[in-house]
C-alpha positions as CSV (number, residue, x, y, z in Angstrom):
1,M,24.8,38.9,-44.4
2,S,24.2,40.8,-41.2
3,E,20.6,41.1,-41.5
4,Q,20.5,36.9,-41.4
5,L,22.0,37.2,-37.7
6,P,19.2,37.2,-35.1
7,Q,19.2,40.1,-32.1
8,V,21.4,39.3,-29.2
9,E,20.5,39.6,-25.6
10,T,22.8,37.2,-24.4
11,L,26.3,35.6,-26.1
12,F,27.3,32.4,-24.1
13,L,30.8,30.9,-24.6
14,H,31.6,27.6,-23.6
15,E,34.7,25.3,-24.0
16,R,34.3,22.3,-26.1
17,S,36.5,19.2,-26.0
18,D,39.1,21.0,-28.0
19,D,40.4,24.3,-26.7
20,D,40.5,25.8,-30.2
21,E,36.6,25.2,-30.1
22,F,33.7,26.8,-28.3
23,T,29.8,26.3,-27.9
24,V,28.2,29.4,-29.0
25,V,25.0,30.2,-27.9
26,V,22.5,33.5,-28.4
27,E,19.5,34.0,-26.5
28,R,16.9,36.5,-26.7
29,D,14.1,36.9,-24.2
30,G,15.1,33.9,-22.6
31,S,15.0,31.5,-25.6
32,R,17.7,30.1,-27.7
33,V,17.6,32.0,-31.2
34,L,21.2,30.6,-32.5
35,H,23.4,27.3,-31.4
36,G,26.9,27.4,-33.1
37,V,30.5,26.4,-32.9
38,L,33.4,29.0,-33.0
39,E,37.0,27.6,-33.8
40,L,40.1,30.2,-33.0
41,K,43.4,30.4,-34.5
42,E,46.5,31.8,-33.6
43,A,47.1,35.1,-35.8
44,D,50.2,37.2,-35.4
45,A,48.1,39.9,-33.1
46,G,46.8,37.0,-31.1
47,P,43.8,34.7,-31.1
48,R,41.4,35.4,-34.1
49,P,38.2,33.7,-35.2
50,R,39.1,30.9,-37.9
51,R,35.5,29.4,-38.5
52,F,32.1,29.8,-37.4
53,R,29.1,27.2,-37.9
54,V,25.6,27.4,-37.0
55,K,23.9,24.4,-36.0
56,R,20.6,23.4,-38.2
57,K,18.4,20.4,-37.8
58,G,20.1,19.0,-41.0
59,G,23.5,19.7,-39.6
60,E,26.2,22.6,-39.5
61,E,25.8,25.8,-41.7
62,P,29.2,27.5,-42.3
63,R,29.2,31.5,-41.9
64,Q,31.9,33.9,-42.1
65,P,34.1,34.3,-39.0
66,D,33.3,38.2,-39.3
67,Q,29.7,37.1,-38.4
68,F,30.8,36.1,-35.1
69,V,32.5,39.4,-34.2
70,E,29.3,41.3,-35.5
71,L,27.2,39.1,-33.1
72,A,29.4,39.8,-30.3
73,R,29.3,43.7,-31.0
74,N,25.8,43.3,-31.0
75,A,25.1,41.6,-27.8
76,R,24.0,43.6,-24.7
77,R,26.0,40.8,-22.5
78,I,28.7,38.3,-23.2
79,R,29.2,35.4,-20.8
80,I,32.2,33.0,-20.9
81,S,31.6,29.6,-18.8
82,E,33.7,29.7,-15.5
83,Q,34.3,25.8,-16.1
84,T,36.1,26.6,-19.3
85,E,39.9,25.8,-19.0
86,A,42.3,28.4,-17.9
87,R,44.3,28.5,-21.0
88,A,41.2,28.5,-23.2
89,R,39.2,30.9,-21.2
90,D,42.6,33.3,-21.5
91,R,42.5,33.1,-25.4
92,L,38.6,34.0,-25.6
93,V,39.3,37.1,-23.4
94,E,42.0,37.9,-25.3
95,M,40.4,37.7,-28.7
96,L,37.3,39.6,-27.2
97,D,39.7,42.2,-25.9
98,A,40.9,42.9,-29.5
99,Y,37.7,44.0,-30.5
100,Q,37.1,46.2,-27.3
101,L,34.6,43.7,-26.0
102,D,33.8,43.2,-22.3
103,A,33.0,39.6,-20.9
104,K,31.9,38.2,-17.9
105,Q,32.9,34.7,-16.4
106,V,29.7,32.9,-14.9
107,R,29.5,29.5,-13.6
108,T,26.9,27.6,-15.9
109,C,25.6,24.0,-16.2
110,R,28.1,21.9,-18.2
111,Y,25.1,19.5,-19.2
112,C,22.9,22.6,-20.7
113,A,26.3,24.0,-22.3
114,N,27.1,20.8,-24.2
115,A,23.5,20.5,-25.4
116,G,23.7,24.2,-26.5
117,R,21.7,25.8,-23.9
118,Y,22.9,28.7,-21.5
119,S,22.0,28.0,-18.0
120,P,23.7,30.2,-15.2
121,V,23.9,28.5,-11.9
122,T,24.4,30.0,-8.6
123,A,25.7,28.4,-5.0
124,D,21.9,28.2,-4.3
125,T,20.9,26.3,-7.3
126,A,24.0,24.4,-8.4
127,V,23.8,20.5,-7.9
128,K,27.5,18.8,-8.1
129,A,27.8,16.0,-10.4
130,D,31.0,14.0,-10.5
131,R,33.7,17.2,-10.8
132,D,31.3,19.5,-11.9
133,W,28.3,21.7,-11.2
134,I,24.8,21.3,-13.2
135,C,21.4,23.1,-13.1
136,P,18.2,22.1,-10.9
137,D,16.7,20.7,-14.3
138,C,19.5,18.8,-15.6
139,A,20.2,17.1,-12.0
140,K,16.5,16.1,-12.0
141,R,16.9,14.5,-15.2
142,E,20.1,12.7,-14.3
143,L,18.2,11.6,-10.9
144,E,15.5,10.1,-13.3
145,R,17.9,8.4,-15.3
146,E,19.2,6.6,-12.4
147,L,15.6,5.9,-11.0
148,S,14.7,4.3,-14.3
149,Y,17.4,1.6,-13.7
150,K,16.1,0.8,-10.0
151,G,12.4,0.2,-11.0
152,Q,9.3,2.6,-11.6
153,F,9.2,5.0,-8.7
154,T,6.1,6.7,-7.5
155,G,5.2,10.5,-7.1
156,N,5.9,10.7,-3.5
157,A,9.4,8.6,-3.7
158,Q,10.7,10.7,-6.6
159,E,9.6,13.8,-4.7
160,R,11.4,12.6,-1.9
161,L,14.7,11.9,-3.4
162,E,14.3,15.2,-5.4
163,D,13.9,17.2,-2.1
164,L,17.1,15.4,-0.8
165,L,19.1,16.4,-4.3
166,F,18.3,19.9,-4.0
167,E,18.8,19.9,0.1
168,V,22.4,18.4,-0.3
169,Q,23.2,19.4,-3.9
170,D,25.0,16.6,-4.9
171,L,23.8,14.1,-7.1
172,E,26.5,11.7,-6.5
173,R,25.2,11.4,-2.8
174,I,21.7,10.6,-3.9
175,T,22.6,8.0,-6.3
176,N,24.9,6.0,-3.5
177,L,21.8,6.2,-1.4
178,L,20.1,4.0,-4.1
179,Q,22.9,1.7,-4.0
180,G,22.4,0.9,-0.3
181,N,24.7,3.7,1.3
182,L,23.1,4.5,4.9
183,D,24.1,8.3,5.0
184,P,22.0,9.3,7.9
185,D,21.7,12.8,7.0
186,L,19.9,11.4,3.5
187,T,17.9,8.6,4.9
188,K,16.5,10.1,7.8
189,F,12.8,11.1,7.3
190,D,12.2,12.4,10.5
191,T,12.3,12.5,14.4
192,I,9.4,11.7,16.5
193,S,10.4,13.8,19.7
194,A,10.1,12.3,23.1
195,T,7.3,14.0,25.1
196,T,6.4,14.4,28.9
197,D,3.5,15.4,30.5
198,E,3.6,16.8,33.9
199,I,1.8,14.2,35.8
200,D,2.1,13.8,39.7
201,P,3.2,10.0,39.9
202,V,1.4,7.8,42.5
203,T,3.8,6.2,44.9
204,T,3.2,2.4,45.5
205,D,2.9,2.7,49.2
206,S,-0.3,4.5,48.9
207,L,-2.3,2.1,46.5
208,S,-4.0,0.0,49.6
209,L,-4.0,-3.2,47.4
210,H,-4.3,-6.5,48.8
211,P,-1.2,-7.2,51.0
212,A,0.2,-10.1,48.9
213,L,0.0,-7.6,45.8
214,Q,0.9,-4.8,47.9
215,E,4.2,-6.3,48.9
216,R,5.1,-7.1,45.4
217,V,4.2,-3.8,43.9
218,E,6.2,-2.1,46.3
219,G,9.1,-4.5,46.0
220,R,9.2,-3.5,42.1
221,F,8.5,-0.1,42.1
222,D,8.6,3.1,44.2
223,E,6.1,4.9,42.2
224,L,3.9,4.5,39.3
225,L,4.3,5.8,35.9
226,P,2.0,8.5,34.3
227,V,-0.4,6.8,32.6
228,Q,-0.7,4.3,35.4
229,S,-0.8,7.2,37.9
230,L,-3.7,8.6,35.5
231,S,-5.6,5.3,35.5
232,V,-5.5,4.9,39.2
233,E,-6.6,8.5,39.9
234,N,-9.5,7.8,37.5
235,G,-10.9,4.9,39.3
236,L,-9.0,1.5,38.3
237,F,-9.5,0.2,41.7
238,D,-13.1,1.7,42.2
239,G,-14.0,-0.9,39.4
240,D,-14.4,1.3,36.3
241,D,-14.3,0.4,33.2
242,Q,-11.1,2.0,31.1
243,L,-9.7,2.3,27.8
244,V,-6.3,3.0,27.9
245,V,-4.3,4.6,25.0
246,S,-0.8,5.4,25.4
247,A,2.5,4.7,23.4
248,T,4.2,1.4,23.6
249,A,6.5,0.9,26.6
250,T,4.6,3.4,29.0
251,G,3.3,0.9,31.3
252,K,-0.3,-0.1,30.0
253,T,0.2,-3.8,30.8
254,L,0.6,-3.4,34.3
255,I,-2.8,-1.4,34.8
256,G,-4.9,-4.3,33.8
257,E,-2.8,-6.6,35.7
258,L,-3.3,-4.8,39.0
259,A,-6.8,-4.2,38.6
260,G,-7.5,-8.0,37.7
261,V,-4.9,-9.6,40.2
262,N,-6.3,-7.2,43.1
263,N,-9.7,-8.2,42.4
264,A,-8.8,-11.9,42.1
265,L,-7.0,-11.7,45.5
266,N,-9.8,-9.9,47.2
267,G,-12.5,-12.7,46.2
268,K,-14.1,-10.6,43.3
269,G,-13.7,-12.9,40.6
270,K,-11.0,-14.2,38.5
271,M,-9.0,-12.2,36.2
272,L,-9.3,-12.8,32.2
273,F,-6.3,-11.4,30.4
274,L,-6.8,-11.7,26.7
275,V,-4.3,-11.1,23.7
276,P,-4.4,-11.7,19.9
277,L,-1.4,-14.1,19.5
278,V,-0.6,-17.6,20.9
279,A,3.2,-16.4,21.4
280,L,1.7,-12.9,23.3
281,A,-0.5,-15.3,25.6
282,N,2.5,-17.9,26.5
283,Q,4.7,-15.0,27.4
284,K,2.0,-13.5,29.8
285,H,0.9,-16.7,31.2
286,E,4.7,-17.5,32.4
287,D,5.0,-13.8,33.6
288,F,2.0,-14.0,35.7
289,E,3.2,-17.9,36.9
290,D,6.2,-16.6,38.1
291,R,4.7,-13.3,39.8
292,Y,1.7,-14.7,41.3
293,G,1.8,-18.4,41.0
294,D,2.2,-18.6,44.6
295,V,-0.9,-16.9,45.4
296,L,-3.2,-17.5,42.3
297,D,-3.7,-20.4,40.2
298,V,-2.7,-19.3,36.5
299,T,-3.8,-21.1,33.3
300,I,-3.8,-20.4,29.7
301,R,-6.3,-20.9,26.8
302,V,-5.5,-20.6,23.4
303,G,-7.1,-21.1,20.0
304,A,-5.6,-24.7,19.6
305,S,-8.4,-25.7,21.3
306,R,-10.6,-25.0,18.5
307,I,-8.7,-28.2,16.7
308,N,-8.4,-30.1,19.8
309,D,-10.1,-29.2,23.0
310,D,-8.3,-31.7,25.3
311,G,-8.2,-29.3,28.0
312,N,-4.3,-28.3,27.0
313,R,-3.3,-26.9,30.3
314,F,-6.4,-25.0,30.7
315,D,-8.1,-25.1,34.2
316,P,-11.5,-23.1,34.0
317,N,-11.5,-22.8,37.8
318,A,-7.9,-20.9,37.9
319,D,-7.7,-17.1,39.3
320,V,-6.0,-16.1,36.5
321,I,-6.9,-17.0,33.1
322,V,-4.4,-15.8,30.1
323,G,-6.0,-16.4,26.7
324,T,-6.1,-15.6,23.0
325,Y,-9.3,-14.2,22.0
326,E,-10.6,-17.2,19.8
327,G,-9.4,-19.5,22.8
328,I,-11.8,-17.8,25.2
329,D,-14.4,-17.6,22.2
330,H,-14.3,-21.0,21.7
331,A,-14.8,-21.7,25.4
332,L,-17.9,-19.6,25.2
333,R,-19.3,-21.1,22.2
334,T,-18.8,-24.8,23.4
335,G,-20.5,-23.8,26.6
336,K,-17.6,-23.8,28.8
337,D,-18.1,-22.8,32.6
338,M,-15.3,-20.7,33.3
339,G,-16.7,-19.4,37.1
340,D,-17.5,-16.0,38.1
341,I,-15.2,-13.3,36.5
342,G,-14.0,-10.2,38.0
343,T,-11.8,-8.6,35.7
344,V,-11.2,-8.9,31.7
345,V,-8.5,-7.5,30.0
346,I,-8.3,-6.5,26.4
347,D,-4.9,-6.1,25.1
348,E,-4.3,-4.9,21.6
349,V,-8.2,-3.7,21.6
350,H,-7.5,-2.2,18.1
351,T,-7.6,-5.3,16.6
352,L,-11.2,-4.5,16.3
353,K,-10.7,-3.1,12.7
354,E,-8.5,-6.1,11.5
355,E,-10.3,-7.3,8.5
356,G,-11.2,-11.1,9.0
357,R,-10.5,-11.0,12.9
358,G,-11.7,-7.8,14.1
359,H,-15.6,-9.2,14.0
360,R,-14.6,-12.1,16.0
361,L,-13.0,-10.0,18.8
362,D,-16.4,-7.5,18.6
363,G,-18.5,-10.8,19.0
364,M,-16.3,-12.2,21.7
365,I,-16.7,-9.2,23.7
366,S,-20.2,-9.0,23.6
367,R,-20.7,-12.8,24.3
368,L,-18.3,-12.6,27.3
369,K,-20.4,-9.5,28.8
370,H,-23.5,-11.9,28.2
371,Y,-21.7,-14.6,29.8
372,S,-21.0,-12.5,33.1
373,E,-24.2,-10.9,33.1
374,H,-25.7,-14.5,33.0
375,R,-23.8,-15.6,36.1
376,G,-25.2,-12.5,38.0
377,S,-21.6,-11.1,38.5
378,S,-20.5,-7.6,37.1
379,A,-16.8,-7.7,35.6
380,Q,-14.3,-4.7,35.1
381,W,-13.3,-4.3,32.0
382,V,-10.2,-2.7,30.9
383,Y,-9.0,-2.1,27.2
384,L,-5.4,-1.6,26.3
385,S,-4.1,0.0,23.0
386,A,-1.0,2.0,21.8
387,T,-2.7,2.9,18.6
388,V,-6.3,4.1,18.0
389,G,-7.4,6.8,15.9
390,N,-10.7,7.7,17.5
391,P,-10.3,6.9,21.0
392,E,-13.5,9.1,22.4
393,F,-15.7,7.1,20.0
394,L,-14.3,3.7,21.0
395,G,-14.5,4.6,24.7
396,K,-17.9,5.5,24.3
397,R,-19.0,2.4,22.3
398,L,-17.2,0.1,25.0
399,G,-18.7,2.0,27.7
400,A,-15.3,2.7,29.2
401,R,-13.4,6.0,30.5
402,L,-11.0,6.7,28.3
403,I,-7.4,7.1,29.9
404,E,-5.4,8.8,27.1
405,F,-1.8,9.6,27.6
406,E,0.6,10.8,24.7
407,E,4.0,10.8,26.4
408,R,6.6,9.0,24.4
409,P,9.5,8.1,26.8
410,V,12.1,8.3,23.9
411,P,12.5,9.9,20.7
412,I,12.2,7.9,17.4
413,E,14.5,8.5,14.3
414,R,12.7,7.5,11.1
415,H,14.5,6.6,8.1
416,V,14.0,5.4,4.6
417,T,16.3,4.1,2.1
418,F,15.5,2.3,-1.4
419,A,16.4,-1.2,-2.2
420,S,15.8,-4.4,-4.1
421,E,14.7,-7.4,-2.1
422,R,18.4,-8.8,-2.4
423,E,20.0,-5.4,-1.6
424,K,17.8,-5.2,1.4
425,V,19.4,-8.2,3.3
426,D,22.9,-6.4,2.6
427,I,21.6,-3.2,4.5
428,E,20.2,-4.9,7.3
429,K,23.3,-6.8,7.9
430,K,24.8,-3.3,8.1
431,L,22.2,-1.9,10.0
432,V,22.2,-4.7,12.4
433,K,26.1,-4.8,13.2
434,R,26.2,-0.7,13.4
435,E,23.4,-1.0,16.3
436,F,24.9,-3.8,18.1
437,D,28.3,-2.3,18.1
438,T,26.7,0.8,20.1
439,K,25.9,1.0,23.4
440,S,23.4,3.3,25.4
441,S,24.3,5.6,27.8
442,K,22.3,2.9,30.0
443,G,25.3,0.3,29.3
444,Y,22.9,-1.6,27.0
445,R,24.0,-3.0,23.0
446,G,21.5,-1.9,20.6
447,Q,19.4,-4.7,19.5
448,T,16.9,-5.2,16.5
449,I,13.6,-6.4,15.5
450,I,13.2,-7.1,11.6
451,F,9.9,-7.1,10.5
452,T,9.1,-9.1,7.0
453,N,6.2,-10.8,5.5
454,S,6.9,-14.6,5.3
455,R,8.2,-17.4,7.6
456,R,10.6,-18.2,4.7
457,R,12.1,-14.9,4.5
458,C,12.6,-14.7,8.3
459,H,14.8,-17.6,8.1
460,E,16.3,-16.3,5.1
461,I,17.5,-13.1,6.6
462,S,18.6,-14.6,9.7
463,R,20.7,-16.8,8.1
464,K,22.6,-14.0,6.1
465,L,23.0,-11.7,9.2
466,E,26.7,-11.3,10.2
467,Y,26.0,-10.9,14.1
468,D,24.1,-14.2,16.1
469,S,20.3,-13.5,15.1
470,A,17.2,-15.9,15.2
471,P,13.8,-16.1,13.2
472,Y,10.7,-15.7,15.4
473,H,7.2,-16.7,14.4
474,A,4.1,-18.7,15.1
475,G,5.5,-21.7,13.2
476,L,8.2,-22.4,16.0
477,D,7.5,-24.4,18.9
478,Y,7.2,-23.2,22.4
479,K,10.4,-24.1,23.7
480,R,12.3,-22.4,20.5
481,R,10.3,-19.2,21.1
482,K,11.2,-19.1,24.8
483,T,14.9,-19.6,23.8
484,V,14.8,-16.5,21.6
485,E,13.2,-14.5,24.1
486,R,15.6,-15.4,26.6
487,K,18.6,-14.9,24.2
488,F,17.4,-11.4,23.2
489,G,16.6,-10.5,26.9
490,D,20.4,-11.3,27.9
491,Q,21.8,-9.6,24.8
492,E,23.1,-12.6,23.5
493,L,21.2,-12.0,20.2
494,A,21.8,-8.7,17.8
495,A,18.1,-9.2,16.2
496,V,15.3,-11.2,15.8
497,V,13.6,-11.5,12.3
498,T,10.0,-11.9,12.6
499,T,6.7,-11.5,11.2
500,A,3.6,-10.0,12.9
501,A,4.0,-12.5,15.7
502,L,5.9,-9.4,17.6
503,A,4.0,-6.7,16.7
504,A,1.3,-6.9,19.1
505,G,3.7,-6.5,22.1
506,V,5.8,-9.6,22.7
507,D,8.3,-7.9,25.3
508,F,11.7,-7.6,23.4
509,P,13.6,-4.2,24.4
510,A,14.7,-3.6,21.0
511,S,16.5,0.1,20.1
512,Q,16.1,-0.4,16.4
513,V,13.1,-1.4,14.1
514,I,13.6,-2.5,10.2
515,F,10.8,-3.0,8.0
516,D,12.1,-5.4,5.7
517,T,8.7,-5.1,3.8
518,L,5.8,-3.2,4.3
519,A,3.5,-6.3,3.8
520,M,2.3,-8.5,6.1
521,G,1.1,-11.6,4.6
522,I,-0.5,-10.3,1.1
523,E,-1.7,-7.1,2.6
524,W,0.0,-3.7,3.0
525,L,0.3,-2.6,6.6
526,S,-2.2,-0.1,7.9
527,V,-1.0,3.0,9.5
528,Q,-1.9,1.8,12.7
529,E,-0.1,-1.5,12.3
530,F,2.9,0.4,11.0
531,E,2.9,2.7,14.2
532,Q,2.2,-0.3,16.5
533,M,5.2,-1.9,15.0
534,L,7.8,1.1,14.8
535,G,6.6,1.6,18.5
536,R,8.7,-1.3,19.5
537,A,11.8,0.8,18.9
538,G,13.4,2.3,21.8
539,R,12.7,1.3,25.6
540,P,13.3,4.1,28.3
541,D,15.2,1.9,30.8
542,Y,17.3,0.6,28.1
543,H,17.9,3.1,25.3
544,D,18.6,6.8,24.6
545,E,16.8,6.8,21.4
546,G,14.9,4.3,18.9
547,K,15.4,4.3,15.2
548,V,13.5,2.9,12.5
549,Y,14.5,2.0,8.9
550,V,12.1,1.3,6.4
551,L,13.4,-0.4,3.3
552,V,11.4,0.2,0.6
553,E,11.7,-1.6,-3.0
554,P,10.4,0.6,-5.8
555,D,7.5,-0.4,-7.7
556,A,7.3,-3.8,-5.8
557,S,4.3,-5.6,-4.5
558,Y,3.8,-9.0,-3.0
559,H,0.7,-10.2,-4.3
560,S,-1.7,-9.8,-7.2
561,S,-4.3,-8.4,-4.8
562,M,-2.5,-5.6,-3.6
563,E,-3.4,-2.2,-4.5
564,G,-0.1,0.2,-5.1
565,T,3.4,-0.4,-4.6
566,E,6.0,-0.4,-1.7
567,D,7.2,3.0,-2.5
568,E,3.9,4.3,-2.7
569,T,2.9,2.7,0.7
570,A,5.8,3.7,2.6
571,F,4.9,7.5,2.2
572,K,1.3,7.1,2.8
573,L,2.3,5.2,6.1
574,L,4.8,7.9,7.1
575,K,2.6,10.6,6.5
576,G,-0.9,8.9,7.6
577,E,-3.1,9.4,10.2
578,M,-4.1,6.8,12.1
579,E,-7.1,4.9,11.4
580,D,-10.3,5.0,13.2
581,V,-11.1,2.0,15.2
582,T,-14.5,0.1,14.2
583,T,-15.6,-3.1,12.9
584,V,-17.0,-3.4,9.5
585,Y,-19.5,-6.3,8.8
586,D,-20.6,-7.6,5.4
587,T,-23.0,-10.8,5.0
588,G,-20.7,-13.5,5.9
589,S,-19.1,-11.6,9.0
590,A,-22.5,-10.6,10.2
591,A,-23.9,-14.3,9.6
592,E,-21.1,-15.8,11.8
593,E,-21.2,-13.5,14.7
594,T,-25.1,-13.7,14.9
595,L,-24.9,-17.5,14.7
596,A,-22.2,-17.5,17.5
597,N,-24.3,-15.3,19.6
598,V,-27.4,-17.6,18.8
599,V,-25.4,-20.7,19.9
600,V,-24.4,-18.6,23.1
601,A,-27.3,-16.8,23.9
602,G,-30.1,-18.0,22.1
603,K,-33.2,-15.5,21.8
604,R,-30.8,-13.0,23.3
605,A,-28.8,-13.0,20.3
606,K,-30.2,-9.8,18.8
607,R,-29.5,-8.0,22.1
608,L,-25.8,-9.3,21.9
609,N,-25.5,-7.9,18.4
610,D,-26.8,-4.5,19.2
611,R,-24.3,-3.6,21.6
612,M,-21.2,-4.5,19.2
613,I,-18.9,-1.8,18.2
614,G,-20.1,-2.4,14.4
615,E,-23.1,-2.0,12.8
616,V,-24.7,-5.8,12.5
617,P,-27.6,-6.2,10.0
618,T,-29.3,-8.5,12.2
619,T,-32.4,-8.9,10.3
620,H,-30.7,-9.8,7.2
621,A,-27.9,-12.1,8.9
622,I,-30.9,-14.2,10.7
623,G,-32.8,-14.6,7.3
624,K,-29.4,-16.1,5.8
625,L,-28.9,-18.3,8.7
626,L,-32.4,-19.6,8.4
627,E,-32.0,-19.9,4.5
628,W,-28.5,-21.9,5.0
629,E,-30.3,-24.1,7.9
630,F,-27.5,-23.3,10.5
631,I,-30.6,-22.1,12.8
632,D,-34.1,-23.4,13.3
633,G,-36.0,-20.5,14.9
634,F,-33.5,-19.3,17.5
635,D,-31.8,-22.5,18.2
636,P,-28.7,-23.6,16.3
637,T,-28.8,-26.8,14.1
638,P,-26.2,-29.5,14.6
639,L,-24.9,-28.2,11.4
640,G,-24.9,-24.7,12.4
641,R,-23.5,-25.4,15.9
642,A,-20.6,-27.3,14.2
643,V,-19.9,-24.3,12.0
644,A,-19.7,-21.8,15.0
645,E,-17.8,-23.8,17.2
646,H,-14.9,-24.2,14.4
647,F,-15.0,-20.7,13.7
648,L,-16.1,-21.4,10.0
649,A,-17.0,-18.6,7.7
650,P,-20.3,-19.4,5.5
651,D,-18.3,-19.7,2.4
652,D,-15.8,-22.3,3.9
653,A,-18.4,-24.5,5.6
654,F,-20.2,-24.5,2.0
655,R,-16.9,-25.7,0.6
656,I,-16.2,-28.5,3.1
657,L,-19.8,-29.6,2.8
658,D,-19.5,-29.8,-0.8
659,G,-16.7,-31.8,-0.6
660,I,-17.8,-34.3,1.8
661,R,-20.9,-34.8,-0.1
662,K,-18.6,-35.4,-3.3
663,D,-16.5,-37.8,-1.3
664,H,-13.4,-35.5,-1.8
665,H,-10.2,-36.4,0.5
666,P,-9.9,-34.1,3.4
667,Y,-6.7,-33.1,2.2
668,G,-8.4,-31.9,-1.3
669,I,-11.2,-30.1,0.5
670,I,-8.2,-28.0,2.8
671,A,-6.4,-27.3,-0.9
672,D,-9.7,-25.9,-2.5
673,M,-10.2,-23.5,0.8
674,E,-6.6,-22.4,0.2
675,L,-7.0,-21.9,-3.2
676,A,-10.4,-19.8,-3.0
677,E,-8.6,-17.7,-0.3
678,E,-5.7,-17.0,-2.6
679,E,-8.4,-15.7,-5.6
680,L,-10.0,-13.3,-3.1
């Protein structure tokens, strides 16, 4: 019989459910060579082997009890699981003592032991599971089993959870995290530290501005913030063009404001302050009206003029024109006279890289420079952005001096947790409540901005939050948006729930930002958009720190055209590098901007194309415009002029023409255009 027994390096014993039975594992060279069951009996001399069975694929094979004793005597070492109950462990030790055999008690993985594997664990490697300790491999398998109930996790998400598992060595804490637990030690991804650069501030009494502006500035500030001081020291009031790149809440907007208002008051031409969104234009218009309305005429020009150009509050002779990119571009395309322009401020200039909108901003900048030059005036250009991946390149292409300041006024903690769409609202409810119930050292309650991907979802989340909140998006009328802004500023709201409307800088002093989704509409956020939005968390005059929570639904996407899943996207955004700001042209966008340049500048259209940020294939675009009969030589046809004035992409223009020729109802034409957009 003894010849049939394997050579023994380690003999491992572990209690089964019955304290008279023990799992037996024999290992050699780290591999299991025998898996059996030992049953004890109580003899007159003490515990002795009663039965010994060896497990085979087909079942269990009985062996003589003496064979176990022979295995034990041949073993180089005998180990007893520390998790064995005390009584059972004592019986084993007594039985082995009777054969003059020594055994050492070790902590082992119970899951491995139950499966017939010997897997010792240490305090450094063991993971707590229920009331026991298991090995890293079993812990990973258990985590994978839990993850399978939540959806298909990508490698980055699973790796993140595995790292947390081995860091805290507690399986239950990690599985609780999957159930919406907000343990900050587990959800915390990293901290973006506050940074300060030593820059001697410029005092406001040293600025030598127009007296009306000097008085207002000295009434608001004693000294300028660092990025503002840098801008002044580098030629802001000498008329130099500047690209100012600095984090949210560092004071960029005032740079453009000071330059433009000072020029306007000194008779050096009006200021155009241009932004990407109507909500932001409305806010800046109101701010400028309140601050300077007694000394300057302030007006607004937004994109609604593209549909109904009735002069809605727009006075082209005003000293300060606040507008959206499209609103001013429409004025250019339709030949409006805006007088002499002394200063142009382009806020959120990184919009240049956005698909669908970037080329229009690129074209508008070129057309506005042409307009100013054509009038014989030389405007000062100030470009503002918090997020640019290639600031040196962009500054050079814009012909502007780069003013870059990397200070972050307050630290930002970034957190990640996993949840389904339904679970996300419950988590948001807890986060908003926790933040609003906390006051900063400056005496302000914590308030939250929740970003989501649809207007419907804005209202759904807002209704379900426990504390007062409000939806905020472009679908609300002006009065309702202003009410929300006022209530948030007065700390009457714990949260606002918004789409992209707030990402571009509407002034809500929030301490916390929550990403309900990582999509805006039917596209994933870019790193630049993500950084811009999370930068809304934490204001130096209000808060000690900012908090950002990214709520991730595993295996989720929001449209069939989206590549990847939300958990995959989350870690790309958290770890990603800022994208370069440039404008990419395809045939349609090249034709659209070239047509607009022809409408504005005629034969000089090529010159306008050449100085745009992106590389425009001008010859090809002109050939297409001629083929489509949008231009005749370098004159727009009536069709081409209508297409340009209504900002139509060529494909949309053809769909409208086709619908008109087939006598389709206007609603049907619009529906066809929407369906075509959905299919892209």
